[in-house]
C-alpha positions in Angstrom: 70.6 31.0 215.5 72.2 28.2 217.8 75.9 27.6 216.7 78.1 24.5 216.9 80.3 24.0 220.0 83.7 22.3 220.8 85.7 22.4 223.8 87.9 25.2 224.6 91.1 23.6 225.8 92.4 19.8 226.0 91.8 17.8 229.1 92.5 14.4 230.0 91.1 11.5 232.5 92.5 8.0 233.5 90.7 5.0 235.0 89.5 1.1 234.3 87.1 0.2 231.9 83.7 -1.0 233.6 83.3 -4.1 231.3 87.0 -4.6 230.3 88.3 -4.1 233.4 91.5 -2.4 231.6 93.2 1.0 232.5 92.3 3.6 230.1 92.8 7.1 229.8 91.1 9.6 227.4 92.1 12.9 226.1 89.6 15.6 225.1 90.4 17.7 222.2 89.0 20.5 220.6 87.5 19.8 216.9 86.5 21.7 213.9 83.1 22.4 212.8 81.1 19.1 211.6 83.3 16.8 212.8 80.9 15.4 215.5 82.1 13.3 218.3 85.0 10.9 217.2 87.2 8.2 219.2 90.7 7.9 218.1 92.3 4.4 219.2 96.0 6.2 220.2 96.6 2.7 221.2 96.5 1.0 217.7 98.6 1.2 214.6 97.5 4.3 212.4 95.6 5.8 215.3 92.0 4.7 213.4 88.9 6.7 214.3 85.4 6.0 214.8 82.5 8.7 214.5 80.1 8.4 217.3 77.0 8.0 214.9 74.1 5.5 214.3 75.9 3.8 211.5 78.8 2.8 213.4 76.6 0.8 216.2 77.6 -2.9 216.2 76.7 -4.0 219.7 74.4 -3.2 222.4 74.8 -5.5 225.0 75.0 -4.1 228.2 76.6 -1.1 226.8 76.5 0.6 223.4 79.3 -0.5 220.9 80.9 1.8 217.9 83.0 0.3 215.3 84.9 1.6 212.0 87.3 -0.5 210.5 90.2 -1.4 213.2 88.7 1.5 215.3 86.1 -0.1 218.3 85.0 1.7 221.5 82.4 0.4 223.8 80.3 1.6 226.8 80.8 4.8 225.1 77.1 6.3 226.4 77.9 7.8 229.8 80.4 10.3 228.0 78.2 10.9 225.2 75.4 11.8 227.4 77.8 14.4 229.0 78.6 16.1 225.5 74.8 16.0 224.6 73.8 17.5 227.8 76.0 20.3 227.7 75.7 21.0 224.2 79.2 20.0 222.5 79.0 19.0 219.2 82.4 18.7 217.9 85.3 17.1 219.9 88.0 14.3 219.2 88.5 11.7 221.9 91.4 10.0 222.1 91.4 6.6 223.6 94.3 4.4 224.4 91.8 1.5 225.1 88.5 -0.4 223.9 86.6 1.3 226.6 86.7 4.3 228.4 87.1 4.3 232.2 84.1 4.1 233.9 84.7 6.7 236.6 82.0 6.3 239.5 79.6 4.5 237.0 77.9 8.1 236.0 78.0 10.8 233.9 79.1 13.6 236.5 82.7 13.1 236.3 82.6 13.5 232.6 80.2 16.6 233.0 83.1 18.1 235.4 85.6 17.4 233.0 83.8 19.0 229.9 83.4 22.1 232.3 86.9 21.9 233.3 87.9 22.2 229.4 85.2 25.0 229.0 83.0 25.2 225.7 83.1 27.8 223.1 80.9 28.6 219.7 82.2 28.2 216.4 80.7 29.8 213.5 78.9 27.3 211.6 75.2 27.1 212.4 74.0 23.8 214.8 72.3 21.0 213.4 69.2 20.5 215.1 67.0 17.5 214.5 63.4 18.3 215.3 61.0 15.5 215.5 58.0 16.2 213.1 56.0 13.1 213.6 55.9 10.2 216.4 58.3 7.3 215.8 58.4 4.1 218.4 60.2 1.2 218.6 57.9 -1.7 220.3 58.8 -5.2 221.9 56.4 -7.7 223.5 57.4 -6.1 227.1 59.2 -2.5 226.4 59.2 0.3 224.2 60.3 3.6 223.5 58.9 6.4 221.3 59.6 10.2 220.5 56.8 12.6 219.8 57.1 16.4 218.8 58.1 18.9 221.3 59.2 22.1 222.0 62.2 21.2 224.1 63.9 17.7 225.1 61.9 15.9 227.7 62.1 12.3 228.9 59.6 10.1 230.4 60.8 6.8 231.5 58.7 3.7 233.1 61.6 1.3 234.9 60.2 -2.2 235.9 62.6 -4.8 237.8 61.4 -7.6 240.0 63.9 -6.7 242.9 62.0 -6.1 245.9 64.0 -2.8 246.2 63.5 -1.8 243.0 60.0 -2.8 241.4 58.2 0.3 239.3 60.3 3.3 239.4 59.2 6.4 237.1 60.8 9.7 236.0 59.6 12.7 234.2 62.6 15.3 233.2 62.5 18.6 230.9 66.5 18.2 230.3 68.4 21.2 230.6 72.1 21.3 231.3 71.5 22.2 235.0 68.7 19.5 235.3 71.2 16.7 233.6 74.0 17.6 235.9 72.0 17.7 238.9 69.1 15.0 238.3 70.6 12.7 235.9 74.3 12.7 235.8 75.0 11.6 239.3 72.8 8.3 238.6 75.2 5.1 238.3 74.9 2.4 236.1 73.1 -0.8 238.1 74.4 -4.2 238.9 73.2 -7.4 240.6 75.5 -10.2 242.7 73.4 -13.0 241.2 74.6 -11.9 237.5 78.1 -11.1 238.1 79.5 -14.5 237.2 77.5 -15.0 234.1 78.8 -11.3 232.9 82.0 -12.2 233.6 82.0 -15.4 231.6 80.8 -13.1 228.7 83.8 -10.8 229.4 81.4 -8.2 230.7 81.6 -6.2 234.1 85.2 -7.4 234.8 85.8 -3.7 236.1 83.0 -3.3 237.8 83.2 -2.6 241.8 81.2 -1.2 244.7 82.7 1.7 244.0 81.5 2.2 240.1 78.2 1.0 240.1 75.2 0.5 242.5 75.3 -3.2 243.4 72.3 -5.2 245.0 72.2 -8.6 246.6 68.8 -10.3 246.7 67.5 -8.3 249.5 69.2 -4.8 249.7 71.6 -2.6 248.1 75.1 -3.0 249.2 76.2 0.4 248.0 74.4 3.8 249.6 72.3 5.3 247.1 72.7 9.0 245.8 68.6 8.9 244.7 65.9 6.4 246.0 64.9 5.8 242.4 68.5 6.1 241.1 67.8 3.1 238.5 65.3 4.9 236.4 67.4 8.2 236.7 70.6 5.9 235.2 68.3 4.8 232.5 67.1 8.1 231.5 70.8 8.8 231.4 71.3 6.3 228.8 69.0 7.5 226.8 70.6 10.6 226.4 73.8 9.2 225.7 72.1 6.6 223.2 70.5 9.5 221.4 73.3 11.6 221.1 74.5 9.4 218.2 72.0 11.8 216.0 73.3 15.1 217.7 71.1 17.6 219.0 67.6 16.4 219.5 63.9 18.4 220.2 61.2 15.9 220.9 59.4 14.2 223.8 60.9 10.7 224.7 58.6 8.3 226.2 59.8 4.8 227.4 59.3 1.3 229.2 61.6 -0.6 230.2 64.0 0.6 227.0 67.4 -0.7 226.5 70.2 0.0 224.5 69.0 -1.9 221.8 66.2 -0.1 220.9 67.5 3.2 222.4 69.9 3.1 219.6 67.0 1.6 216.7 65.1 4.9 217.8 68.1 6.9 217.1 68.5 5.3 213.6 64.5 6.1 212.8 65.6 9.9 214.2 68.3 10.0 211.7 66.6 8.7 209.1 63.4 10.5 209.4 
């Protein structure tokens, strides 16, 4: 029987938010059984909390936003993906800003942060959601589905008109080791022609060539970690968004999926 897990010790990380551009610090703390992943806004009066679950998703534009009462956090998917990949069920995330640090735009710094803290088993059995029938979210030009499967696998097709990107396909059986080496290092992608419009919406204010893979009209301005880094990061986002329902067993198949339909699939899974 698999048991719930939490961190063995407290650990900290500081940096700048990708979209807010503000300084932010997080402190990851062990949490009791059944807590889940809970963000505590230590910078707000009364330290309001918001749990990472589908019921608290209030926005999906370029990132996943969680909100409950006065507590709001966004761009949580990279951190949630690290928790999910390493099988951490319960953690209190103290955060002193509206957005966690972006680090290098990937999940790898958060993987290392959790590994530094250590993971311990708790007494209660883990809650594992096993998909029993196919579920899908479809839009005219994109979809995401999950099917019964003995494990956790993601097959993703990314389609992008940029001449250096085009069609990319990734198919991974996601174990902690595979996620750490093949998916976690993949960084978020940005385009120079979008920067002005995004910043006018209050987004990408903290984006730099050090925390995102940025493309101009012809080429990548940032050295790539993988030739297909885009699709690997898309898979990372799926892992983070599905972490809203906890541990999941199933085979995810997606084409051009986004946070909006990732989180809609998460809702369908949680209500199954």
